[in-house]
MIKEPA-395183 format. One record per residue (C-alpha): residue in one letter; x, y, z. Coordinates in steps of 0.5 Angstrom, whole numbers, plus 500, padded with zeros to 3 digits. Example, Ala and Ser with C-alpha at 12.3 -4.5 7.8 and 13.67 -1.06 7.14 Angstrom:
! residues 2
a525491516;s527498514;
***
This chain:
! residues 353
m506515506;d499517506;t494521511;v487522513;k481527512;m479531519;s471531517;e467529511;d468536508;i475534506;n475530500;h476523501;h482522496;r486526500;r485524507;r491520508;f495526508;l492529515;s494523519;a501525521;a498531525;a492528527;m496522531;t501528534;i495532536;a490527538;a490519538;a483516536;e480511540;l478506536;v475499536;m476492532;i470491529;g468487523;s462488518;a456484519;d456481512;a463478513;q464470513;p469466514;s473463508;k469456505;t475454502;k481456507;p482455514;a479460518;v484460523;l491461521;p497459526;a498464531;i504469530;k507474534;p509481530;g517481529;t517473529;n521473523;t526477520;s528475513;f525471507;a527464505;s527466498;l529472494;k528472487;q529477481;i525477474;d525482468;a518485468;g516490463;v521496464;l523493470;t527487473;i523486479;g526483486;y521480490;a520475496;e516468494;a513463499;g509457499;p507452494;a508454486;d501451485;g498455490;p493461489;a497467488;v497473493;i501479491;l503483497;l505491496;h508495501;g508503501;w513509503;p518509506;y517501507;d519495503;i518488503;h519487510;s512489512;y510482510;v516478513;d511475518;v504475513;a508471508;p509465512;l502465515;l499465508;a504460505;s502455511;a495456508;g497453501;y498460498;r503462493;v506469496;i509474492;v512480495;p515485490;y520491491;l516497488;r520501483;g525505487;y526500492;g531494494;t533490488;t528493483;r532496477;f530499471;r532495465;s534502461;s537508463;e533512458;t526510462;f523516465;r524515473;n516516474;g512515480;q505517478;q500512481;s498508474;v505506472;v506502479;a500498477;v502497470;d508494474;v504489478;i501487471;a507486468;l510482474;m504478474;d505476466;a512475467;l510470473;k505467469;i500469474;e493470471;k489472477;a491474484;i489476491;l492483492;a493486498;g497493501;y497499505;d500506503;w502506496;g501498496;a493499497;r493505492;t496500487;a492494489;d486499488;i488501481;v489494479;a482492482;a479498478;l482497471;w484490471;p478486475;e480480471;r487480474;c484481481;k481475485;a480479491;l482485495;v485487502;a486495502;v489498508;s486505509;g481503503;y480507497;l486511495;i486512488;t488519487;n484525484;l488530482;k483536481;a481534488;n488535491;q488542488;q483544494;p486547500;l485543507;p484546514;p490549517;q490543522;a490538516;e495541512;l500540517;g500533515;w502535508;w509537511;y513532507;q510533501;y511541501;y518539503;f519534497;a516540492;t522544493;e529543491;r532543498;g527538500;r529533494;v537534496;g535533504;y531527503;d537524498;k542526504;n538524510;r533518507;h535514513;d533519519;f527521514;a524515514;k525513521;l521520523;i516518518;w515511521;k515514528;i510519526;a505514522;s506509528;p507512535;k505506539;w509501535;n516500539;f520497533;d527496534;d533499530;a535492527;t527492524;f528499521;d535498518;r533492515;t528496511;a532502511;s537499506;s532498501;l532506500;n539506498;n536504491;p539509486;d532511483;h529511490;v529519491;s527520483;i521516484;v519518491;i520526489;h516525482;n510521486;y509526491;r510532486;w505529481;r500528486;l500536487;s500537479;l507540480;a510534475;e508532469;g506524468;d508520462;p504521456;q503514455;y499513461;d494519460;d488514458;l489510464;e490516469;r483519465;k480513467;l482514475;q480521475;e473518474;a474515481;p472508478;v468503483;i471497485;a467491484;v471485486;p470482493;a474487498;i476488505;t478494507;i482496514;g482502518;s487504524;d489509528;f493512523;d486514519;g484518525;a476520523;a476516517;a478509520;d470507520;g471507512;t464510511;s467516506;y469510501;a465504502;k461506496;q467505492;f466498493;s460495489;g462487490;k462483497;y465488502;s467488509;h471493513;r475492519;i478497525;l484496528;k486499535;n493501537;i495500530;g499505526;h500505518;n504499517;v498494519;p501488516;q508489520;e504491526;a498486526;p500481521;q495476524;e489480523;f492482516;a493475514;e486473516;a483478512;i486475506;v484468508;e477471509;v476475503;d478469499;g472466501;y467471499;
***
């Protein structure tokens, strides 16, 4: 999970970590808006079939494919020859975040691919010798490898949390592979130097789980209690989402992946410069530390989870192509599962930019 900044003085690369505290202390009163330059798609229907969140509970098709260092488990929906859309989940969530979004997009003719990230569900490392690495660039490399394996030259990428960061990175470093982008919470590319700067106490409160993960006690505790830990995060990050146990349990089972804890702990320790990355990705990370501008067409989405950063002003300058921003009221962190209609419509719209 990622959290937000309290003010413009807090570096926008770290804003996601505040949200847990901010949502507990004061819920932001937000309204749904659209940018003035947003236009309906010229090539896809502007209105998708209406769907109530939670309508679907499973995917019709689950597949597995070797891609790079992984064998990746993924759901697929829609025609095989349709324009590709890749939907990326975050932590501690999984592909079920898109269980309602995928059929909406499939009904509009898209080929929808929803992969388990490394350390989740049926995704596995092909070799026991591979570094169980969670740094930001490597997850994007996984997506490129998946696209290569599926012979997808170019796709619309959409995501939230780790998925938004990964989509941002692909769009920034491999724009020729990204037709358009939908990113919840906007520009999430991690700046390691900025992450060394302390935040105000209230903002630091939102980092509690990352400080916990920085300790051996935290690693053992998360391993032992991943179900209850993840459920707590869901409640903190989406306090107005009344998910039931069955909905949570469908996702929680994917956290039993044998590499899950190693990937999660490395990810959060790496962000705080408490763990080294894999040297083979150093060149990619150097590029990302320069905060590359994203030039592909993009829509960003803010929600209650983003607190003061929901208006998107702190990162709008990072998008140089056709761009618009949405704010969703009474929606928490897991936007595609809490607001599947709005999320799917953003994908259709950005396809027309």
